[in-house]
MDAnalysis code that builds the backbone (N, CA, C; Angstrom):
import MDAnalysis as mda
import numpy as np

u = mda.Universe.empty(351, n_residues=117, atom_resindex=np.repeat(np.arange(117), 3), trajectory=True)
u.add_TopologyAttr("name", ["N", "CA", "C"] * 117)
u.add_TopologyAttr("resid", np.arange(1, 118))
u.add_TopologyAttr("resname", ["MET", "PHE", "VAL", "ILE", "ALA", "PHE", "GLN", "VAL", "MET", "PRO", "GLU", "LYS", "SER", "LYS", "ILE", "SER", "TYR", "ASP", "GLU", "ILE", "THR", "ASN", "ASN", "LEU", "CYS", "THR", "VAL", "LEU", "SER", "VAL", "GLN", "GLN", "PHE", "TYR", "GLU", "VAL", "CYS", "THR", "LEU", "TYR", "SER", "ASP", "ASP", "ASN", "ASN", "GLY", "ASP", "THR", "VAL", "SER", "ALA", "ASP", "VAL", "ILE", "SER", "GLN", "MET", "LYS", "LEU", "LEU", "MET", "THR", "ASP", "ASP", "SER", "GLU", "ASP", "ASP", "ASP", "GLY", "SER", "SER", "VAL", "LEU", "LEU", "ASP", "GLU", "ASP", "SER", "SER", "ILE", "THR", "PHE", "LEU", "VAL", "GLU", "ASP", "ILE", "THR", "THR", "SER", "MET", "LYS", "VAL", "GLU", "GLU", "PHE", "THR", "ASP", "VAL", "LYS", "PRO", "SER", "ALA", "GLU", "LEU", "ALA", "GLU", "ASN", "PRO", "ASP", "PHE", "GLN", "PHE", "LEU", "LEU", "GLU"])
u.atoms.positions = np.array([
    [128.216, -40.817, 175.783],
    [127.277, -41.784, 176.013],
    [125.856, -41.356, 176.061],
    [125.674, -40.018, 176.425],
    [124.318, -39.467, 176.571],
    [123.767, -39.411, 175.147],
    [124.477, -38.908, 174.239],
    [124.136, -38.836, 172.823],
    [123.456, -40.159, 172.462],
    [124.277, -41.114, 172.619],
    [123.888, -42.430, 172.217],
    [122.488, -42.981, 172.711],
    [122.482, -42.755, 174.085],
    [121.299, -43.041, 174.764],
    [119.998, -42.189, 174.180],
    [120.154, -40.942, 174.095],
    [119.446, -40.037, 173.502],
    [118.906, -40.423, 172.194],
    [119.865, -40.909, 171.326],
    [119.474, -41.343, 169.967],
    [118.570, -42.428, 169.837],
    [118.807, -43.353, 170.736],
    [118.143, -44.721, 170.628],
    [116.787, -44.686, 171.245],
    [116.507, -43.438, 172.275],
    [115.357, -43.365, 173.059],
    [114.107, -43.254, 172.132],
    [113.218, -44.092, 172.480],
    [111.729, -43.899, 171.718],
    [111.018, -42.782, 172.282],
    [110.204, -42.122, 171.582],
    [109.412, -41.036, 172.037],
    [110.028, -40.028, 172.775],
    [110.903, -39.385, 172.118],
    [111.743, -38.276, 172.752],
    [110.962, -37.237, 173.299],
    [109.664, -36.905, 172.533],
    [108.927, -35.816, 172.758],
    [108.163, -35.982, 174.159],
    [108.225, -37.129, 174.606],
    [107.363, -37.239, 176.052],
    [108.263, -37.210, 177.209],
    [109.666, -37.027, 176.887],
    [110.697, -37.022, 178.239],
    [110.693, -35.517, 178.585],
    [110.859, -35.445, 179.930],
    [110.829, -34.077, 180.574],
    [112.271, -33.681, 180.778],
    [112.584, -32.408, 181.028],
    [113.855, -31.873, 181.329],
    [114.323, -32.635, 182.518],
    [113.660, -32.718, 183.620],
    [114.060, -33.412, 184.785],
    [114.533, -34.898, 184.527],
    [113.825, -35.583, 183.622],
    [114.197, -36.940, 183.257],
    [115.503, -36.899, 182.449],
    [115.787, -35.850, 181.571],
    [116.937, -35.922, 180.967],
    [118.207, -35.738, 181.862],
    [117.968, -34.774, 182.709],
    [119.225, -34.306, 183.524],
    [119.365, -35.225, 184.772],
    [118.225, -35.930, 185.176],
    [118.433, -36.750, 186.293],
    [118.690, -38.358, 186.082],
    [118.090, -38.744, 184.802],
    [118.079, -40.129, 184.636],
    [119.037, -40.476, 183.447],
    [119.245, -39.588, 182.402],
    [120.033, -39.743, 181.389],
    [121.455, -39.533, 181.631],
    [121.731, -38.343, 182.239],
    [123.080, -37.728, 182.284],
    [123.036, -36.627, 183.291],
    [123.943, -36.821, 184.275],
    [124.081, -35.662, 185.343],
    [125.106, -34.776, 185.162],
    [125.920, -34.987, 184.305],
    [127.343, -34.187, 184.113],
    [127.200, -33.120, 183.251],
    [126.152, -33.087, 182.205],
    [126.263, -32.052, 181.196],
    [125.610, -30.717, 181.752],
    [125.927, -29.647, 181.094],
    [125.534, -28.334, 181.342],
    [124.010, -28.131, 180.557],
    [123.520, -27.232, 180.932],
    [122.082, -26.946, 180.105],
    [122.316, -26.666, 178.640],
    [123.386, -25.896, 178.493],
    [123.752, -25.599, 176.974],
    [124.060, -26.880, 176.285],
    [124.859, -27.817, 176.882],
    [125.217, -28.941, 176.206],
    [124.015, -29.956, 176.070],
    [122.934, -29.968, 176.816],
    [121.729, -30.756, 176.666],
    [121.014, -29.966, 175.522],
    [120.916, -28.737, 175.573],
    [120.195, -27.899, 174.441],
    [120.789, -28.390, 173.107],
    [122.197, -28.338, 173.036],
    [122.671, -28.556, 171.799],
    [122.311, -30.095, 171.180],
    [122.642, -30.914, 172.121],
    [122.144, -32.364, 171.908],
    [120.664, -32.379, 171.418],
    [119.881, -32.003, 172.152],
    [118.448, -31.985, 172.007],
    [117.941, -31.306, 170.690],
    [118.739, -30.330, 170.324],
    [118.281, -29.560, 169.090],
    [119.003, -30.162, 167.836],
    [120.236, -30.644, 168.042],
    [120.864, -31.031, 166.709],
    [120.606, -32.486, 166.322],
    [120.169, -33.352, 167.374],
    [120.066, -34.630, 167.094],
    [118.374, -35.112, 167.321],
    [117.861, -35.644, 166.122],
    [116.537, -36.147, 166.211],
    [116.461, -37.430, 165.545],
    [115.500, -38.092, 165.753],
    [115.193, -39.547, 165.188],
    [115.007, -39.252, 163.498],
    [116.000, -39.965, 162.910],
    [115.836, -40.044, 161.435],
    [114.783, -40.577, 160.742],
    [114.104, -41.248, 161.551],
    [112.685, -41.931, 161.011],
    [111.633, -40.889, 161.093],
    [111.459, -40.379, 161.967],
    [110.215, -39.407, 162.098],
    [110.457, -38.089, 162.626],
    [111.800, -37.616, 162.948],
    [112.150, -36.405, 163.187],
    [111.915, -36.157, 164.717],
    [111.592, -37.149, 165.533],
    [111.191, -37.060, 166.912],
    [112.228, -36.465, 167.872],
    [112.058, -35.363, 168.489],
    [112.986, -34.793, 169.376],
    [112.272, -34.318, 170.667],
    [112.795, -33.734, 171.506],
    [112.149, -33.266, 172.809],
    [111.068, -32.427, 172.563],
    [110.173, -32.136, 173.410],
    [109.043, -31.254, 173.248],
    [109.565, -29.659, 173.258],
    [108.644, -28.882, 172.624],
    [109.034, -27.500, 172.551],
    [109.155, -26.802, 174.076],
    [108.171, -27.413, 174.945],
    [108.306, -27.073, 176.216],
    [109.734, -27.275, 176.887],
    [110.302, -28.418, 176.777],
    [111.542, -28.726, 177.325],
    [112.549, -27.771, 176.563],
    [112.713, -27.429, 175.231],
    [113.442, -26.553, 174.671],
    [113.383, -25.307, 175.303],
    [112.059, -24.791, 175.531],
    [111.828, -23.558, 176.118],
    [112.375, -23.352, 177.688],
    [112.216, -24.365, 178.396],
    [112.720, -24.518, 179.584],
    [114.287, -24.508, 179.681],
    [114.974, -25.060, 178.784],
    [116.362, -25.020, 178.571],
    [116.903, -23.622, 178.162],
    [116.194, -22.981, 177.344],
    [116.430, -21.638, 176.886],
    [116.316, -20.688, 178.052],
    [115.302, -20.892, 178.948],
    [115.106, -19.960, 180.031],
    [116.307, -20.192, 181.107],
    [116.498, -21.382, 181.182],
    [117.716, -21.746, 182.125],
    [118.999, -21.141, 181.689],
    [119.188, -21.363, 180.386],
    [120.457, -20.674, 179.844],
    [120.475, -19.242, 180.045],
    [119.354, -18.471, 179.851],
    [119.306, -17.132, 180.023],
    [119.565, -16.749, 181.361],
    [119.032, -17.507, 182.427],
    [119.429, -17.245, 183.926],
    [120.843, -17.439, 184.077],
    [121.327, -18.392, 183.568],
    [122.722, -18.772, 183.717],
    [123.633, -17.796, 183.180],
    [123.247, -17.176, 181.933],
    [124.090, -16.280, 181.339],
    [124.415, -14.930, 181.985],
    [123.445, -14.617, 183.085],
    [123.557, -13.434, 183.865],
    [124.634, -13.568, 184.832],
    [125.010, -14.934, 185.055],
    [125.996, -15.188, 186.122],
    [127.426, -15.534, 185.598],
    [127.585, -15.709, 184.167],
    [128.771, -16.159, 183.876],
    [129.442, -15.159, 182.806],
    [130.667, -15.442, 182.324],
    [131.453, -14.468, 181.743],
    [130.875, -14.153, 180.212],
    [129.719, -14.609, 179.846],
    [129.190, -14.224, 178.452],
    [129.552, -15.297, 177.582],
    [130.367, -16.246, 177.689],
    [130.681, -17.194, 176.679],
    [129.527, -18.220, 176.727],
    [129.181, -18.576, 175.420],
    [128.087, -19.639, 175.425],
    [128.214, -20.248, 174.088],
    [127.830, -21.559, 174.120],
    [127.815, -22.359, 172.881],
    [126.568, -22.101, 172.120],
    [125.634, -21.471, 172.785],
    [124.292, -21.268, 172.142],
    [124.441, -19.999, 171.076],
    [123.973, -20.215, 170.012],
    [124.199, -19.097, 168.919],
    [122.726, -18.940, 168.271],
    [121.967, -17.986, 168.740],
    [120.754, -17.737, 168.390],
    [120.666, -17.033, 167.026],
    [119.904, -17.350, 166.098],
    [119.773, -16.766, 164.743],
    [119.209, -15.210, 165.025],
    [120.011, -14.485, 164.205],
    [119.491, -13.038, 164.350],
    [119.578, -12.713, 162.809],
    [118.209, -12.688, 162.338],
    [118.049, -12.149, 160.868],
    [118.082, -10.532, 160.772],
    [118.306, -9.882, 161.804],
    [118.356, -8.427, 161.800],
    [119.811, -7.998, 161.284],
    [120.672, -8.930, 161.421],
    [122.116, -8.744, 160.876],
    [122.203, -9.119, 159.515],
    [122.312, -7.910, 158.616],
    [122.078, -8.165, 157.100],
    [123.649, -7.957, 156.495],
    [123.711, -8.678, 155.437],
    [125.014, -8.550, 154.747],
    [124.739, -8.654, 153.335],
    [125.632, -8.121, 152.310],
    [125.254, -8.355, 150.922],
    [126.280, -9.225, 150.344],
    [125.925, -9.994, 149.428],
    [126.770, -10.964, 148.750],
    [127.925, -10.213, 148.272],
    [127.747, -9.002, 147.685],
    [128.847, -8.313, 146.979],
    [129.859, -7.998, 148.249],
    [129.527, -7.808, 149.406],
    [130.492, -7.560, 150.479],
    [131.293, -8.777, 150.751],
    [130.823, -9.917, 150.568],
    [131.460, -11.145, 150.760],
    [132.516, -11.355, 149.673],
    [132.006, -11.210, 148.357],
    [132.883, -11.448, 147.335],
    [133.757, -10.429, 147.110],
    [133.735, -9.227, 147.489],
    [134.820, -8.278, 147.390],
    [135.832, -8.443, 148.548],
    [135.486, -9.205, 149.718],
    [136.450, -9.445, 150.681],
    [137.279, -10.612, 150.441],
    [136.965, -11.392, 149.522],
    [137.575, -12.674, 149.276],
    [138.991, -12.289, 148.555],
    [140.057, -12.833, 148.893],
    [141.229, -12.616, 148.185],
    [141.534, -13.721, 147.158],
    [141.794, -13.552, 145.945],
    [142.121, -14.514, 144.986],
    [143.585, -14.758, 144.847],
    [143.809, -16.049, 145.163],
    [145.043, -16.663, 145.236],
    [145.513, -17.220, 143.852],
    [146.749, -16.954, 143.563],
    [147.290, -17.434, 142.448],
    [148.368, -18.654, 142.697],
    [148.229, -19.609, 142.056],
    [149.063, -20.865, 142.262],
    [149.801, -21.322, 141.132],
    [149.926, -20.416, 140.140],
    [150.534, -20.857, 138.913],
    [152.045, -21.175, 139.025],
    [152.761, -20.557, 140.102],
    [154.295, -20.961, 140.307],
    [154.430, -21.884, 141.221],
    [153.436, -22.532, 141.692],
    [153.684, -23.593, 142.470],
    [153.879, -24.860, 141.850],
    [154.905, -25.695, 142.120],
    [155.237, -26.895, 141.298],
    [154.917, -28.077, 142.261],
    [154.329, -29.123, 141.706],
    [153.896, -30.313, 142.414],
    [155.163, -31.118, 142.999],
    [154.970, -31.686, 143.848],
    [156.144, -32.613, 144.476],
    [156.484, -33.622, 143.417],
    [157.887, -34.095, 143.537],
    [158.403, -35.108, 142.454],
    [157.419, -36.376, 142.438],
    [156.868, -36.772, 143.556],
    [156.159, -38.030, 143.647],
    [154.928, -37.726, 142.806],
    [154.198, -36.610, 142.971],
    [153.003, -36.349, 142.092],
    [153.368, -36.221, 140.878],
    [154.417, -35.393, 140.350],
    [154.666, -35.258, 139.104],
    [155.007, -36.430, 138.192],
    [155.603, -37.577, 139.006],
    [155.810, -38.766, 138.235],
    [154.530, -39.582, 138.191],
    [153.642, -39.436, 138.822],
    [152.279, -40.172, 138.842],
    [151.505, -39.874, 137.771],
    [151.213, -40.756, 136.918],
    [150.367, -40.457, 135.772],
    [148.939, -39.768, 135.897],
    [148.401, -40.278, 137.200],
    [147.026, -39.769, 137.550],
    [147.134, -38.118, 137.855],
    [148.272, -37.647, 138.128],
    [148.419, -36.300, 138.372],
    [149.196, -35.396, 137.358],
    [149.143, -35.899, 136.186],
    [149.865, -35.206, 134.859],
    [149.166, -33.796, 134.846],
    [147.869, -33.726, 135.277],
    [147.139, -32.331, 135.045],
    [147.804, -31.158, 135.796],
    [148.487, -31.548, 136.855],
    [149.196, -30.607, 137.559],
    [150.244, -29.930, 136.958],
    [150.903, -30.666, 135.978],
    [152.075, -30.128, 135.141],
    [151.491, -29.138, 133.958],
    [150.355, -29.185, 133.698],
    [149.722, -28.523, 132.456],
    [149.744, -27.038, 132.906],
])
């Protein structure tokens, strides 16, 4: 329900963190609010909560992470982790399906004759 209320709310950039947590929804965690506020924005003008609200949420999540088991739905981008395209392509297994026969229903259907070729 919060996501719907958040989506239809005009001028999201003017709402404070306290208004979100006290007026819109009282049951979500800071991480859940962060996800909703960063993933959903107004399609018309890209309106979302202010950078100050996002910063406040990140700060609260950092404080909370010291007390929890380390599991978090927040994934920060880390451009220091590099990988090569070659690493990905060499790790991919190529599967052969030439010996796999289609089911009788598909084999009888003229739209799937390409499976028999």
